VMD Tcl script that draws the C-alpha trace (Angstrom):
set ca {
  {-4.35 3.54 13.81}
  {-2.31 2.19 10.90}
  {-0.25 4.28 8.52}
  {0.40 3.90 4.83}
  {3.16 4.99 2.44}
  {3.07 5.21 -1.30}
  {5.42 4.60 -4.19}
  {4.13 6.17 -7.39}
  {5.89 5.12 -10.53}
  {5.82 7.36 -13.67}
  {7.47 7.91 -17.04}
  {7.90 10.88 -19.37}
  {9.86 13.13 -16.99}
  {13.04 12.51 -15.17}
  {13.54 12.69 -11.31}
  {15.23 16.06 -11.35}
  {12.31 17.73 -13.19}
  {9.78 15.97 -11.02}
  {11.59 16.88 -7.79}
  {11.91 20.55 -8.82}
  {8.16 20.69 -9.69}
  {7.15 19.39 -6.26}
  {9.51 21.83 -4.44}
  {8.26 24.87 -6.56}
  {4.68 23.90 -5.67}
  {5.45 23.84 -1.98}
  {5.09 20.02 -1.54}
  {7.39 18.73 1.24}
  {8.28 15.23 2.25}
  {8.40 13.43 -1.04}
  {11.51 11.52 -2.09}
  {12.02 11.27 -5.84}
  {14.37 8.67 -7.18}
  {15.03 6.61 -10.34}
  {13.32 3.23 -10.82}
  {15.03 0.16 -12.20}
  {12.00 -1.01 -14.03}
  {12.36 -0.66 -17.88}
  {10.31 2.25 -19.27}
  {9.79 3.73 -15.81}
  {11.63 7.08 -15.36}
  {11.13 7.77 -11.66}
  {9.43 6.83 -8.44}
  {7.82 9.32 -6.15}
  {7.92 8.00 -2.53}
  {5.48 9.67 -0.16}
  {6.08 9.60 3.60}
  {3.94 7.46 6.02}
  {0.42 8.99 6.31}
  {-2.67 8.28 8.34}
  {-6.24 8.09 7.01}
  {-7.59 11.71 7.18}
  {-8.54 14.49 4.85}
  {-5.18 16.19 5.36}
  {-3.38 13.14 3.89}
  {-5.93 12.86 1.05}
  {-5.42 16.53 0.18}
  {-1.70 15.94 0.21}
  {-2.00 12.96 -2.21}
  {-4.22 15.11 -4.49}
  {-1.65 17.92 -4.49}
  {1.11 15.51 -5.52}
  {-1.00 14.10 -8.25}
  {-1.97 17.53 -9.63}
  {1.74 18.49 -9.82}
  {2.73 15.28 -11.58}
  {-0.11 15.67 -14.19}
  {0.65 19.34 -14.71}
  {4.28 18.64 -15.75}
  {3.34 15.87 -18.06}
  {4.20 12.70 -16.09}
  {2.53 9.77 -17.69}
  {1.67 6.11 -16.88}
  {2.37 3.05 -19.01}
  {1.90 -0.71 -18.59}
  {5.26 -0.99 -16.73}
  {4.33 1.53 -14.02}
  {3.03 0.25 -10.65}
  {1.63 1.70 -7.45}
  {3.11 0.09 -4.24}
  {1.40 0.74 -0.85}
  {3.18 0.15 2.39}
  {0.91 -0.46 5.37}
  {2.47 -0.24 8.84}
  {2.86 -3.58 10.64}
  {2.11 -1.90 13.93}
  {-0.44 0.61 15.26}
  {0.66 4.19 15.58}
  {0.99 5.52 19.16}
  {-0.25 8.96 18.22}
  {-4.06 9.10 17.94}
  {-4.48 12.30 15.92}
  {-4.21 11.35 12.21}
  {-3.68 14.90 10.99}
  {-0.94 15.59 13.50}
  {0.84 12.25 12.77}
  {0.76 12.85 8.97}
  {1.95 16.42 9.32}
  {4.79 15.38 11.66}
  {5.70 12.58 9.30}
  {5.99 14.90 6.28}
  {8.11 17.37 8.28}
  {10.33 14.49 9.52}
  {11.01 13.22 5.95}
  {11.55 16.70 4.72}
  {14.12 17.39 7.43}
  {15.98 13.99 7.53}
  {15.27 12.26 4.21}
  {14.05 9.26 6.26}
  {10.68 7.95 7.37}
  {9.19 7.83 10.85}
  {9.48 4.43 12.60}
  {10.41 2.62 15.77}
  {9.05 2.84 19.29}
  {8.74 6.55 19.18}
  {5.95 6.31 16.82}
  {4.67 2.74 16.80}
  {3.71 -0.03 19.12}
  {4.64 -3.75 18.83}
  {4.15 -5.26 15.38}
  {1.22 -7.66 14.69}
  {2.20 -11.34 14.92}
  {2.47 -13.96 12.32}
  {-1.13 -15.23 12.86}
  {-2.55 -11.88 11.75}
  {-0.23 -11.47 8.83}
  {-0.96 -15.10 7.72}
  {-4.67 -14.39 7.80}
  {-4.25 -11.19 5.68}
  {-2.14 -13.03 3.09}
  {-4.43 -16.11 2.90}
  {-7.55 -13.82 2.49}
  {-5.79 -11.98 -0.22}
  {-4.58 -15.18 -1.93}
  {-7.95 -16.82 -1.86}
  {-9.52 -13.70 -3.32}
  {-6.84 -13.22 -6.06}
  {-9.41 -13.61 -8.85}
  {-11.45 -10.77 -7.39}
  {-8.49 -8.54 -6.90}
  {-7.29 -9.26 -10.38}
  {-10.65 -7.87 -11.63}
  {-9.90 -4.54 -9.89}
  {-6.96 -3.83 -12.13}
  {-5.94 -4.00 -15.78}
  {-4.62 -7.38 -17.06}
  {-1.14 -5.98 -17.03}
  {-1.16 -6.40 -13.20}
  {-2.25 -10.05 -13.42}
  {0.63 -12.60 -13.14}
  {3.02 -9.64 -13.63}
  {6.65 -10.63 -12.82}
  {6.79 -7.64 -10.49}
  {3.80 -8.65 -8.46}
  {3.61 -12.47 -8.61}
  {0.70 -14.28 -6.95}
  {1.09 -16.28 -3.69}
  {0.39 -19.98 -3.28}
  {-1.85 -21.24 -0.45}
  {0.08 -24.40 0.22}
  {3.11 -22.47 1.35}
  {1.07 -19.92 3.34}
  {-1.02 -22.50 5.11}
  {2.03 -24.33 6.50}
  {3.78 -21.16 7.64}
  {4.03 -20.25 11.30}
  {6.45 -17.34 11.45}
  {7.02 -14.08 9.58}
  {10.15 -15.50 8.04}
  {8.24 -18.62 6.81}
  {5.48 -16.43 5.38}
  {8.08 -14.31 3.59}
  {9.77 -17.44 2.18}
  {6.41 -18.84 1.01}
  {6.37 -15.95 -1.54}
  {8.76 -15.05 -4.34}
  {10.08 -12.27 -2.16}
  {10.26 -8.64 -3.25}
  {8.25 -9.20 -6.40}
  {5.21 -10.84 -4.72}
  {1.75 -9.21 -4.54}
  {2.44 -8.98 -0.77}
  {6.07 -8.47 0.07}
  {7.41 -8.97 3.65}
  {10.93 -7.97 2.88}
  {10.34 -4.66 4.47}
  {9.05 -6.18 7.78}
  {12.07 -4.90 9.75}
  {11.34 -1.56 8.43}
  {7.88 -1.71 9.84}
  {5.67 -2.26 6.75}
  {3.82 -4.80 4.71}
  {4.16 -3.95 0.99}
  {1.19 -4.47 -1.36}
  {2.46 -4.26 -4.98}
  {-0.40 -5.26 -7.33}
  {-1.94 -1.97 -8.04}
  {-1.46 -0.57 -11.54}
  {0.38 2.81 -11.91}
  {-1.73 5.91 -11.67}
  {-1.48 9.63 -10.89}
  {-5.34 9.79 -10.34}
  {-5.84 10.55 -6.59}
  {-9.28 8.77 -6.37}
  {-7.76 5.45 -7.54}
  {-4.90 5.76 -5.13}
  {-7.05 6.66 -2.22}
  {-9.67 4.00 -2.78}
  {-6.91 1.28 -3.03}
  {-5.41 2.53 0.13}
  {-8.89 2.38 1.88}
  {-9.45 -1.13 0.59}
  {-6.06 -2.35 1.91}
  {-6.34 -0.59 5.40}
  {-9.79 -2.16 5.74}
  {-8.39 -5.61 4.73}
  {-5.75 -5.38 7.53}
  {-8.10 -3.84 10.12}
  {-10.73 -6.43 9.58}
  {-8.21 -9.28 10.33}
  {-6.84 -7.49 13.40}
  {-10.14 -6.34 14.90}
  {-12.64 -9.02 13.91}
  {-10.89 -12.29 12.89}
  {-8.28 -13.11 15.55}
  {-8.27 -13.52 19.39}
  {-5.80 -10.68 19.87}
  {-4.23 -8.54 17.24}
  {-0.84 -8.59 18.93}
  {-0.48 -12.15 20.38}
  {-3.02 -14.38 18.76}
  {-2.72 -18.12 18.33}
  {-5.97 -19.02 16.69}
  {-8.29 -17.76 14.07}
  {-11.62 -17.18 15.74}
  {-13.92 -16.74 12.78}
  {-14.32 -18.34 9.25}
  {-12.34 -16.84 6.38}
  {-13.69 -13.34 5.65}
  {-14.29 -11.84 2.30}
  {-11.88 -9.18 1.18}
  {-15.01 -6.86 1.01}
  {-15.93 -7.48 4.64}
  {-16.55 -4.33 6.66}
  {-15.76 -2.04 3.71}
  {-17.80 1.08 3.80}
  {-20.63 1.13 1.13}
  {-19.23 4.12 -0.82}
  {-15.83 2.49 -1.21}
  {-17.44 -0.98 -2.16}
  {-19.63 0.80 -4.70}
  {-16.56 2.70 -6.17}
  {-14.80 -0.57 -6.67}
  {-17.82 -2.31 -8.13}
  {-17.97 0.52 -10.63}
  {-14.25 0.26 -11.43}
  {-14.54 -3.57 -12.01}
  {-17.42 -3.01 -14.44}
  {-15.46 -0.37 -16.30}
  {-12.40 -2.65 -16.63}
  {-14.59 -5.62 -17.79}
  {-15.70 -3.51 -20.75}
  {-12.26 -2.42 -21.74}
}
mol new
graphics top color blue
foreach p $ca { graphics top sphere $p radius 0.5 }
foreach p [lrange $ca 0 end-1] q [lrange $ca 1 end] { graphics top cylinder $p $q radius 0.2 }
display resetview
């Protein structure tokens, strides 16, 4: 079971007002901080969560509060998703998500380490994820507004550098670093960051992007390599980023792509 964390960027309200609104509405575990991007007023960081209705309800509650106080989204706002680079040791997603929220509320930090997670996936798995993403860049571009295409804060990856990489460090160096669509600078903190999504406080957009990314990573680990922890060879041909995606999520994205194509 992988976990995910969110960084939601907004403008229109400062961090003090946003933080107070979340507290007043009984929402625990969020860290609100300023963002260095021009015209972005604050970033709401959600603690690591697992895929379950409890987590989705939590995201919906956060979004409702942000909307109710007048937070807005502009072209500079992004949505960053951190996927854990290791499987969680706990098998109950609701329990893990609840404990994670409580831990962040209590400590101001995020769960991590051997108490919560197993060994991280190896470079072969990460390379497969990154290459599949890079080769499908045009498709993924169609899933978001043009402002998130070739954006300096989410630069695309080049296949030449990825193909020749053999280690996590080489894969990281094959990107532009922090401002790449896939950022490995947080690897030591236990996550892979996906930075391309446009900013939003609409829960369905957030959740469907998370489901897409979790499926992307799961498909590599479970279906494309010999062993998700210690693989040396890719066992199947390059897979579509849509591979194994449930029909309802695939349909949601196809409708979203059609909507964006008309705008």
